DRENDORO-941057 format. One record per atom (N, C-alpha, C): residue in one letter; x, y, z. Coordinates in steps of 0.05 Angstrom, whole numbers, padded with zeros to 5 digits, always signed. Atoms other than C-alpha are relative to their C-alpha. Example, Ala and Ser with C-alpha at 12.3 -4.5 7.8 and 13.67 -1.06 7.14 Angstrom:
DRENDORO-941057
a+00018-00024+00000a+00246-00090+00156a+00018+00024+00000s-00016-00024-00001s+00273-00021+00143s-00015+00022+00014
***
This chain:
DRENDORO-941057
m+00007-00002-00027m-00477-00469+00099m-00004+00032+00006a+00005-00028-00010a-00499-00406+00134a-00006+00002+00029f+00004-00001-00028f-00508-00378+00202f-00030-00004+00008k+00025+00003-00010k-00569-00400+00242k-00006+00023+00019k+00008-00023-00017k-00608-00350+00283k+00013-00007+00030n-00011+00000-00026n-00571-00335+00350n+00027-00019+00000d-00024+00018+00003d-00510-00378+00324d+00021+00014+00018k-00020-00015-00019k-00452-00366+00377k+00020+00016-00018f-00017-00015+00018f-00407-00343+00319f-00011+00027-00009s+00016-00022+00009s-00459-00296+00292s-00002+00020+00023v+00001-00016-00019v-00468-00268+00361v+00026+00015+00008l-00026-00009-00006l-00394-00258+00374l+00010+00022-00022l-00006-00018+00023l-00384-00224+00305l-00015+00026+00002n+00018-00023-00005n-00441-00179+00320n+00011+00018+00024n-00011-00015-00022n-00409-00161+00386n+00024+00015-00008i-00024-00011+00011i-00344-00144+00351i-00008+00026-00015s+00009-00023+00018s-00380-00099+00298s-00014+00021+00018a+00016-00021-00013a-00425-00064+00349a+00019+00013+00020n-00020-00011-00016n-00364-00052+00396n+00016+00019-00015s-00014-00017+00017s-00327-00023+00337s-00017+00026-00008k+00020-00024+00007k-00389+00022+00319k-00001+00020+00023e+00003-00016-00024e-00392+00046+00389e+00024+00017+00005s-00027-00013-00003s-00318+00061+00390s+00006+00025-00019v-00004-00020+00021v-00317+00100+00324v-00019+00023+00007n+00018-00024-00006n-00377+00143+00347n+00012+00016+00022f-00014-00014-00022f-00339+00159+00413f+00023+00017-00013f-00025-00014+00011f-00275+00175+00373f-00009+00026-00016t+00008-00020+00018t-00315+00218+00323t-00013+00024+00017e+00017-00022-00015e-00360+00255+00375e+00012+00014+00025y-00013-00010-00026y-00312+00266+00435y+00015+00027-00006k-00010-00026+00003k-00295+00337+00442k+00026+00005+00013l-00024-00004-00010l-00222+00350+00452l+00004+00031+00005k-00005-00027-00004k-00206+00416+00485k+00028+00005+00014t-00024-00002-00016t-00150+00407+00536t+00018-00024-00001i-00019+00024-00003i-00091+00362+00550i-00011-00023+00015s+00011+00017-00018s-00129+00330+00605s-00020-00018-00017d+00019+00014+00018d-00184+00311+00552d+00013-00021-00018l-00012+00020+00015l-00133+00275+00514l+00005-00028+00012k-00005+00025-00019k-00118+00225+00571k-00026-00014-00001i+00027+00012-00003i-00193+00211+00579i-00004-00013-00030f+00004+00010+00025f-00198+00201+00503f+00016-00026-00006s-00019+00024+00006s-00138+00154+00496s-00007-00025+00018e+00007+00024-00019e-00159+00112+00558e-00026-00013-00007k+00026+00011+00010k-00230+00105+00532k+00003-00017-00024m-00006+00016+00024m-00206+00081+00467m+00015-00026+00005k-00016+00025-00009k-00159+00032+00501k-00021-00020+00011e+00019+00017-00010e-00220+00006+00536e-00015-00017-00023y+00012+00010+00022y-00256-00006+00472y+00016-00020-00016e-00018+00018+00014e-00196-00038+00441e+00003-00027+00018s-00005+00024-00018s-00186-00087+00500s-00027-00017+00001k+00027+00013+00001k-00263-00104+00498k-00003-00015-00026g-00001+00015+00027g-00254-00122+00422g+00020-00022+00000d-00018+00022+00000d-00193-00165+00438d-00014-00024+00014t+00013+00022-00016t-00235-00205+00489t-00020-00016-00018f+00017+00014+00018f-00288-00219+00435f+00016-00018-00019v-00015+00018+00020v-00235-00242+00385v+00011-00024+00013h-00010+00026-00014h-00205-00291+00437h-00023-00019+00005e+00022+00017-00003e-00273-00316+00450e-00007-00017-00028i+00003+00017+00026i-00282-00331+00375i+00022-00020-00005i-00019+00018+00004i-00215-00364+00372i-00005-00027+00017k+00006+00023-00016k-00235-00409+00429k-00023-00016-00010e+00024+00014+00013e-00302-00425+00398e+00007-00015-00025l-00009+00014+00025l-00268-00442+00332l+00016-00026+00006n-00015+00022-00009n-00220-00487+00369n-00018-00026+00011d+00017+00018-00014d-00277-00522+00404d-00022-00012-00018a+00023+00009+00017a-00328-00528+00347a+00008-00022-00020f-00003+00022+00018f-00335-00591+00307f-00008+00009-00029i+00009-00009+00025i-00374-00557+00251i-00006+00028+00002t+00005-00028-00001t-00377-00483+00234t-00018+00008-00022p+00018-00006+00019p-00430-00446+00195p+00009+00008-00028i-00016-00002+00025i-00381-00421+00143i+00029-00005+00009e-00028+00008-00005e-00308-00434+00136e+00015+00013+00025r-00013-00011-00025r-00266-00427+00201r+00018+00024-00006e-00019-00023+00007e-00213-00383+00166e-00016+00025-00008d+00016-00024+00008d-00269-00336+00139d-00010+00014+00026i+00008-00013-00025i-00297-00326+00210i+00024+00013+00014l-00024-00015-00017l-00227-00312+00240l+00009+00021-00015h-00012-00024+00016h-00204-00266+00182h-00020+00022+00004l+00019-00023-00004l-00270-00226+00189l+00004+00011+00029a-00003-00010-00029a-00261-00221+00265a+00028+00016+00003m-00025-00013-00004m-00188-00205+00260m+00002+00028-00019s-00002-00022+00016s-00197-00153+00204s-00017+00023+00013m+00018-00019-00016m-00253-00117+00244m+00018+00010+00024d-00017-00006-00022d-00204-00119+00303d+00021+00019-00007d-00022-00017+00011d-00151-00086+00261d-00010+00030-00002v+00012-00028+00002v-00199-00026+00251v+00003+00015+00028l+00001-00009-00028l-00207-00017+00326l+00028+00005+00011d-00026-00008-00008d-00134-00023+00337d+00013+00023-00010g-00011-00026+00011g-00118+00032+00289g-00013+00024+00013l+00012-00024-00014l-00169+00079+00322l+00013+00003+00027e-00012-00003-00026e-00139+00064+00389e+00028+00012-00004g-00025-00009+00004g-00070+00075+00362g+00001+00030-00008c+00005-00028+00009c-00093+00142+00331c-00006+00019+00023a+00006-00015-00024a-00121+00164+00397a+00027+00005+00017a-00024-00002-00016a-00053+00147+00430a+00018+00021-00012l-00015-00020+00013l-00019+00190+00379l-00008+00031+00006f+00011-00025-00010f-00063+00251+00394f+00011+00006+00028e-00011-00003-00028e-00044+00242+00468e+00030+00005+00001m-00032-00003-00001m+00030+00233+00453m+00009+00026-00007y-00008-00025+00011y+00035+00293+00411y-00016+00025+00010s+00018-00021-00011s-00013+00335+00453s-00014+00016-00020i+00016-00014+00023i-00058+00352+00392i-00028+00000+00012t+00028-00004-00012t-00123+00380+00421t-00020+00010-00022q+00017-00011+00022q-00148+00408+00354q+00003-00016-00027a+00000+00016+00027a-00163+00363+00295a-00005+00019-00023d+00004-00018+00025d-00154+00397+00227d-00020-00009-00016d+00021+00008+00018d-00203+00394+00170d+00005-00025-00014f-00008+00027+00013f-00165+00336+00137f-00006-00023+00020m+00006+00022-00021m-00170+00294+00202m-00030-00002+00004l+00029+00001-00003l-00244+00311+00208l-00011-00017-00024k+00011+00014+00024k-00256+00287+00137k+00006-00029+00000f-00009+00029-00004f-00216+00222+00148f-00019-00013+00020v+00015+00011-00023v-00255+00208+00214v-00030-00002-00010e+00026+00001+00009e-00322+00223+00180e-00003-00024-00020a-00001+00022+00018a-00305+00173+00124a+00003-00029+00015i-00002+00023-00014i-00282+00121+00173i-00023-00009+00015q+00023+00005-00015q-00343+00127+00216q-00020-00011-00021g+00020+00011+00018g-00386+00115+00152g+00009-00029-00006s-00007+00028+00008s-00345+00054+00136s-00006-00022+00021v+00006+00016-00020v-00352+00025+00205v-00030-00005+00004h+00027+00002+00000h-00426+00036+00204h-00009-00019-00022e+00006+00018+00022e-00429-00001+00137e+00009-00030+00008i-00011+00027-00009i-00389-00059+00168i-00022-00011+00021d+00018+00009-00021d-00439-00063+00224d-00026-00012-00013k+00024+00008+00015k-00498-00066+00176k+00006-00026-00014a-00007+00024+00017a-00462-00119+00134a+00001-00025+00018v-00002+00025-00020v-00448-00165+00195v-00027-00007+00009g+00028+00006-00009g-00520-00158+00216g-00014-00017-00023l+00013+00016+00023l-00541-00185+00145l+00014-00028-00002l-00011+00024+00001l-00492-00239+00152l-00013-00020+00020s+00014+00015-00020s-00526-00263+00213s-00030-00010-00010n+00028+00007+00012n-00594-00262+00175n-00001-00015-00027k-00003+00016+00027k-00566-00301+00116k-00007+00014-00025k+00005-00018+00021k-00578-00241+00070k+00027+00007-00014l-00027-00002+00012l-00512-00252+00034l+00002+00020-00024p-00002-00018+00024p-00526-00217-00033p-00001+00030+00006q+00003-00030-00007q-00547-00152+00002q+00025+00011+00013i-00025-00009-00013i-00478-00150+00038i+00017+00016-00021r-00018-00009+00019r-00446-00131-00027r-00003+00031-00004e+00003-00028+00001e-00476-00060-00029e+00014+00015+00021h-00014-00014-00022h-00446-00046+00038h+00030-00003-00004a-00028+00003+00007a-00378-00073+00016a+00009+00021-00019i-00008-00021+00021i-00378-00026-00044i-00001+00027+00012k+00003-00026-00014k-00396+00033+00002k+00027+00005+00016i-00024-00001-00017i-00337+00015+00046i+00026+00006-00018k-00021-00005+00021k-00290+00014-00016k+00001+00028-00009d+00003-00029+00008d-00317+00082-00037d+00012+00018+00022f-00011-00015-00020f-00299+00111+00031f+00031-00002+00002e-00031+00004-00002e-00229+00081+00028e+00013+00017-00024s-00010-00015+00024s-00220+00112-00042s-00001+00031+00008k+00002-00028-00009k-00243+00180-00012k+00025+00005+00019c-00025-00008-00017c-00190+00174+00042c+00028+00000-00012d-00026-00005+00014d-00135+00162-00009d+00003+00027-00011n+00001-00027+00007n-00153+00227-00038n+00007+00020+00021i-00005-00017-00023i-00154+00260+00031i+00028+00000+00006l-00029+00001-00008l-00085+00233+00045l+00017+00016-00018r-00016-00016+00019r-00057+00263-00018r-00002+00030+00006q+00003-00030-00004q-00087+00331-00006q+00012+00009+00027s-00010-00007-00027s-00070+00331+00068s+00031+00002+00001i-00028+00001-00002i+00002+00315+00058i+00012+00024-00020k-00008-00024+00020k+00010+00366-00002k-00004+00025+00015n+00007-00024-00015n-00023+00421+00042n+00019+00002+00023l-00019+00000-00023l+00021+00400+00103l+00028+00013-00009f-00026-00008+00007f+00086+00412+00064f+00000+00027-00011a+00000-00027+00010a+00061+00476+00033a-00003+00020+00023v+00008-00019-00015v+00036+00512+00094v+00016-00004+00031e-00013+00004-00024e+00073+00479+00156e+00030+00007+00000k-00029-00005+00003k+00141+00506+00173k+00014-00015+00022d-00011+00016-00023d+00154+00467+00238d+00004-00028-00008p-00004+00027+00008p+00189+00403+00219p-00010-00022+00019i+00010+00018-00020i+00167+00368+00282i-00030-00005-00004r+00030+00000+00007r+00095+00386+00267r-00007-00016-00024i+00003+00016+00027i+00103+00359+00196i+00000-00030+00006i-00004+00028-00005i+00126+00292+00223i-00026-00011+00015q+00023+00008-00017q+00069+00289+00275q-00024-00002-00017y+00024-00004+00017y+00014+00309+00228y-00003-00023-00021k-00001+00019+00023k+00038+00264+00171k-00005-00028+00012e+00004+00029-00013e+00040+00203+00220e-00031-00003+00004i+00027+00003-00006i-00031+00216+00241i-00018-00002-00024y+00014+00003+00026y-00056+00226+00167y+00002-00030-00008e-00005+00027+00009e-00023+00161+00150e-00014-00022+00017t+00014+00019-00021t-00052+00124+00212t-00028-00001-00008l+00028+00002+00006l-00121+00146+00192l-00004-00015-00028e+00003+00012+00025e-00111+00125+00119e+00003-00033+00003d-00004+00030-00008d-00086+00054+00149d-00027-00010+00009i+00024+00010-00010i-00152+00049+00185i-00020-00004-00023a+00018+00002+00020a-00193+00062+00122a+00010-00025-00018d-00008+00025+00014d-00148+00005+00088d-00009-00025+00013s+00012+00023-00016s-00169-00042+00147s-00028-00003-00005c+00027+00002+00006c-00239-00025+00134c-00007-00012-00029q+00003+00012+00026q-00230-00044+00061q+00006-00031+00002e-00005+00028-00003e-00199-00110+00083e-00023-00015+00012v+00025+00013-00009v-00264-00124+00122v-00018-00003-00023a+00018+00001+00025a-00303-00109+00057a+00009-00025-00018n-00011+00022+00016n-00256-00157+00018n-00007-00029+00011t+00005+00027-00012t-00266-00213+00071t-00034-00006-00003l+00029+00006+00002l-00345-00203+00068l-00005-00008-00028e+00004+00008+00027e-00341-00208-00008e+00008-00030-00007t-00009+00030+00002t-00302-00274-00002t-00021-00018+00012i+00021+00015-00013i-00355-00299+00045i-00025-00004-00018i+00024+00002+00017i-00410-00281-00003i+00005-00019-00025m-00008+00016+00021m-00374-00315-00061m-00002-00030+00008k-00002+00028-00007k-00364-00379-00023k-00028-00012+00009n+00025+00012-00014n-00434-00385+00009n-00026+00010-00012a+00024-00007+00011a-00485-00348-00032a-00013-00020-00023
***
């Protein structure tokens, strides 16, 4: 089985991926300068996260009501939930920036965010292909997502090594380390989406 054109699950999954893409673009491009910017940044990311939760709840409701689904129920649910984990991570990271009053992202954070943005864009393309029944083509996007995650593994090692080498303030070390690890967790969540997509390909191609 596969998704039909304008299938309600296809539409909802596309809504989740489009919202995630919009949110990661905002996260990447928003210019933090002052403490007041942090509040706006955090609140906007919370809006994206709440919108994503609404889409997930809609999918759960539709799964409960549907007699037949285009692909296995658990695969639809796992794909929705794993995409939602990415957005939850971004929102949580924005909250950390506000909590710790960090208005200047360092080079490591910028590298993380660039890779995460790339991953989310690949997820959005893959979900679009899923709707168009182009399952084999999804694999190349899944591979790119995993490459981005591998890049984030390296950034995490470099960032923590550098942090302990140059930062003398123990509180700053704790704060920055938490942000680096949160960003790496988001990359892991992106990889989980890729794994779910590959499972769907195997079962349905």
